[in-house]
PyMOL CGO cylinders between C-alpha atoms (Angstrom):
from pymol import cmd
from pymol.cgo import CYLINDER

trace = [
    CYLINDER, 48.21, 187.28, 67.01, 51.47, 186.01, 65.52, 0.3, 1, 1, 1, 1, 1, 1,
    CYLINDER, 51.47, 186.01, 65.52, 50.03, 185.78, 62.00, 0.3, 1, 1, 1, 1, 1, 1,
    CYLINDER, 50.03, 185.78, 62.00, 48.77, 189.38, 61.78, 0.3, 1, 1, 1, 1, 1, 1,
    CYLINDER, 48.77, 189.38, 61.78, 50.86, 191.03, 64.48, 0.3, 1, 1, 1, 1, 1, 1,
    CYLINDER, 50.86, 191.03, 64.48, 52.61, 194.32, 64.18, 0.3, 1, 1, 1, 1, 1, 1,
    CYLINDER, 52.61, 194.32, 64.18, 56.33, 193.64, 63.58, 0.3, 1, 1, 1, 1, 1, 1,
    CYLINDER, 56.33, 193.64, 63.58, 57.21, 195.60, 66.72, 0.3, 1, 1, 1, 1, 1, 1,
    CYLINDER, 57.21, 195.60, 66.72, 55.62, 193.00, 69.02, 0.3, 1, 1, 1, 1, 1, 1,
    CYLINDER, 55.62, 193.00, 69.02, 57.94, 190.92, 71.19, 0.3, 1, 1, 1, 1, 1, 1,
    CYLINDER, 57.94, 190.92, 71.19, 56.94, 188.17, 73.61, 0.3, 1, 1, 1, 1, 1, 1,
    CYLINDER, 56.94, 188.17, 73.61, 58.65, 187.55, 76.97, 0.3, 1, 1, 1, 1, 1, 1,
    CYLINDER, 58.65, 187.55, 76.97, 59.32, 184.07, 78.32, 0.3, 1, 1, 1, 1, 1, 1,
    CYLINDER, 59.32, 184.07, 78.32, 56.22, 184.41, 80.52, 0.3, 1, 1, 1, 1, 1, 1,
    CYLINDER, 56.22, 184.41, 80.52, 54.08, 185.13, 77.45, 0.3, 1, 1, 1, 1, 1, 1,
    CYLINDER, 54.08, 185.13, 77.45, 53.68, 188.89, 77.99, 0.3, 1, 1, 1, 1, 1, 1,
    CYLINDER, 53.68, 188.89, 77.99, 53.64, 190.92, 74.79, 0.3, 1, 1, 1, 1, 1, 1,
    CYLINDER, 53.64, 190.92, 74.79, 55.49, 194.22, 74.52, 0.3, 1, 1, 1, 1, 1, 1,
    CYLINDER, 55.49, 194.22, 74.52, 55.99, 196.80, 71.78, 0.3, 1, 1, 1, 1, 1, 1,
    CYLINDER, 55.99, 196.80, 71.78, 59.47, 197.85, 70.71, 0.3, 1, 1, 1, 1, 1, 1,
    CYLINDER, 59.47, 197.85, 70.71, 58.85, 201.59, 70.44, 0.3, 1, 1, 1, 1, 1, 1,
    CYLINDER, 58.85, 201.59, 70.44, 62.11, 202.07, 68.52, 0.3, 1, 1, 1, 1, 1, 1,
    CYLINDER, 62.11, 202.07, 68.52, 60.55, 200.13, 65.62, 0.3, 1, 1, 1, 1, 1, 1,
    CYLINDER, 60.55, 200.13, 65.62, 57.09, 201.75, 65.79, 0.3, 1, 1, 1, 1, 1, 1,
    CYLINDER, 57.09, 201.75, 65.79, 56.09, 203.85, 62.77, 0.3, 1, 1, 1, 1, 1, 1,
    CYLINDER, 56.09, 203.85, 62.77, 52.75, 204.98, 64.25, 0.3, 1, 1, 1, 1, 1, 1,
    CYLINDER, 52.75, 204.98, 64.25, 50.48, 203.37, 61.65, 0.3, 1, 1, 1, 1, 1, 1,
    CYLINDER, 50.48, 203.37, 61.65, 48.09, 201.86, 64.22, 0.3, 1, 1, 1, 1, 1, 1,
    CYLINDER, 48.09, 201.86, 64.22, 48.45, 198.24, 63.10, 0.3, 1, 1, 1, 1, 1, 1,
    CYLINDER, 48.45, 198.24, 63.10, 49.11, 197.23, 66.70, 0.3, 1, 1, 1, 1, 1, 1,
    CYLINDER, 49.11, 197.23, 66.70, 45.76, 198.68, 67.80, 0.3, 1, 1, 1, 1, 1, 1,
    CYLINDER, 45.76, 198.68, 67.80, 43.86, 196.57, 65.27, 0.3, 1, 1, 1, 1, 1, 1,
    CYLINDER, 43.86, 196.57, 65.27, 45.79, 193.43, 66.24, 0.3, 1, 1, 1, 1, 1, 1,
    CYLINDER, 45.79, 193.43, 66.24, 45.60, 193.65, 70.04, 0.3, 1, 1, 1, 1, 1, 1,
    CYLINDER, 45.60, 193.65, 70.04, 42.87, 191.25, 71.27, 0.3, 1, 1, 1, 1, 1, 1,
    CYLINDER, 42.87, 191.25, 71.27, 42.67, 193.03, 74.64, 0.3, 1, 1, 1, 1, 1, 1,
    CYLINDER, 42.67, 193.03, 74.64, 42.23, 196.53, 73.14, 0.3, 1, 1, 1, 1, 1, 1,
    CYLINDER, 42.23, 196.53, 73.14, 45.02, 197.62, 75.48, 0.3, 1, 1, 1, 1, 1, 1,
    CYLINDER, 45.02, 197.62, 75.48, 46.94, 199.85, 73.03, 0.3, 1, 1, 1, 1, 1, 1,
    CYLINDER, 46.94, 199.85, 73.03, 46.35, 203.53, 72.44, 0.3, 1, 1, 1, 1, 1, 1,
    CYLINDER, 46.35, 203.53, 72.44, 48.44, 205.92, 70.33, 0.3, 1, 1, 1, 1, 1, 1,
]
cmd.load_cgo(trace, "trace")
């Protein structure tokens, strides 16, 4: 995920991934990158 990840992704110390919505431009790159298909716009 790190190699192709959307630049808005951040990872917590426990490994959870979150999206910084302030940086999101709505291009859908996060949807294509998410291995769990857990993101919808």
